[in-house]
C-alpha positions, 0 to 999 in steps of 0.5 A: 820852464823853471823861470816860469814856476820861479814867477808862479812862486813869486806871485803867491809869495807876494799874494801873502805879503806887499800886496795882501789886500789881492786875494790871490789863490793856488789852486789845482787837482793832482790825479792818477791811476792805474788802467787797463782796456781789452782788445787792443792792437792785435788782439792785446790789453793796454796796463799803464799809468795815467794822469787824469783818469777821474779828475783832470789835472791841474793848477792854476792862480786865481785872484780878486781885487775889491775894487769897491761898490760890489765891484772887482777885478778877478783872474785865473789861469790854468794849466794841464798837469801829466801826473804820469810823466811829471810835464805840463800841457805840451801845447801851451803855458795855460791850456785850460784858461787864461782870462781877466775881467771885472766881475760885480755882485749884481751885474755879473762878470765880463772876462777877456782870454782863453775861456770854457765854451758854452756848451761846457758850462752847460756839460760841467753841471748836467753830465751823467757820469759829473765830468768825471773820466775825461779820456773816455766820456763822450760828452766831455770829447764830443759833446762840449768838444774837448777833443772833437778830431782833427775835421773839426779842430783842424778846421774851426775857431779862433785859431784852428790847427794850432797846439791846443786848439781843441774847442772847448776853451776859446781863444780870444774870448770875451764873455759875459757871466750872469747868475741871479740867487733871487731867481735862480736864472743864470746864463752867460755869452761869449764871442771870439775871432781869429788872430788873422785867421779868419776864424771865429766862435760865438755862444750864449747859455740858459739856465736855471737853478733851484735847490734841488733842480738844475737845467741849462741850454748851450748853443755854440756856433764856430766859422772855418776861414771860408765861412762854413757853419760848425753848430752846436747845442748841448742840453739836460737837467739834474734833479737831487732827492735824498742820497740820490742825483739823477742826471740826463743831457744831449748834445748835437753837433754838425758842420753845415757843408754843402760841399766837399773839397780837399780843403773842407772834408766835412761831409755834412758830419753831425754828432749826437750824444744821449747820456743818462745817470745817477750819483747815490751816496750810500754812505757818508763817505761813498758814491756809486756812480752810474751813467749811459752814453750812447754817441752816433756819428754820420758823414755823407757817403760814409758807414754810421758810427754807434758806441754805446757806453756804461759806467759804474765807478765808486769813489770813496772820500778819505777827505773832502780834497782826497779821494779813492776811485774806480772805474768799470767801463764796458764799451760796445760799438757797431762795424764802425763805431770803434772810431769813437772810442777816445783815449786809448784807441780802439782798432778799426772794427773792433765790437768792445771793449773793457776799460778798467780804472783805479786811483787816487785823486787829490784837490788843493 
């Protein structure tokens, strides 16, 4: 691991030295906070210092080389940081992204490597909680598949069951992205094949942006080694007026399986997330975030799981890069719904829980 950081430091030095014509940037987020959640095992309350309570802690390198005539070579490498323990991602060096490609100011970009899926392209924009609180946010965990559960991550995608196989990032992917400033239209498409695993993933996103409105819709399809399809959708919109930004989203994914075997234990599993929220700039440096989520998961011959989550979260900006945050999350579950709680799993049958968080987040 020491040699890895030495290579990173050398790369940054070269970016400002002999290879100054190549624009290389070190970027990242360092985020940590104290959290507490009720109704843990034996009815207790969990208290801990966690990384990535508000924003995902990460670091990375991105670069661009001007090739002339509006064309540039681009790359990005990003890795999770576990601030509470000082370690990095346990699965791989660059678990967040690792791609290289070409970008044109008119014709868009074509990139190759580990990249976010098209569902994330939608929910990054329209998620009602602005993709904060990754450990508990159902749009992150189930909507764009950042933690969908072992049944999904263990069987679907280009490299199912391997470390870091959560489907929000797609290995072996080719992705095309186009944005038109003149029309406001934006879109992306991707395809990925497994490295001898037989898994596969394909997706598309379409969107529109104006000064006040943003709209997105995405589709992704993954297949297991036997060809069973897992189809996922996400859509939503944002609207900004004065100090208020409103967001609504809907996500739905389902495994279309006509059979249930030990090798394919899918039972036509379907997960739906409906969410709405708002951000209010109450003061120049103070934002108040409100969001409500309802998640439902069904499977043949299994009880329905349902979870409801209500967030109230202030963020106070000490500067453009540094902010203090707080999270109050009220959760309510039906008889089987606590299985949909994430980040800090709750015992089966838990009817409700309160999650509190407070900390600091810094971007560089």
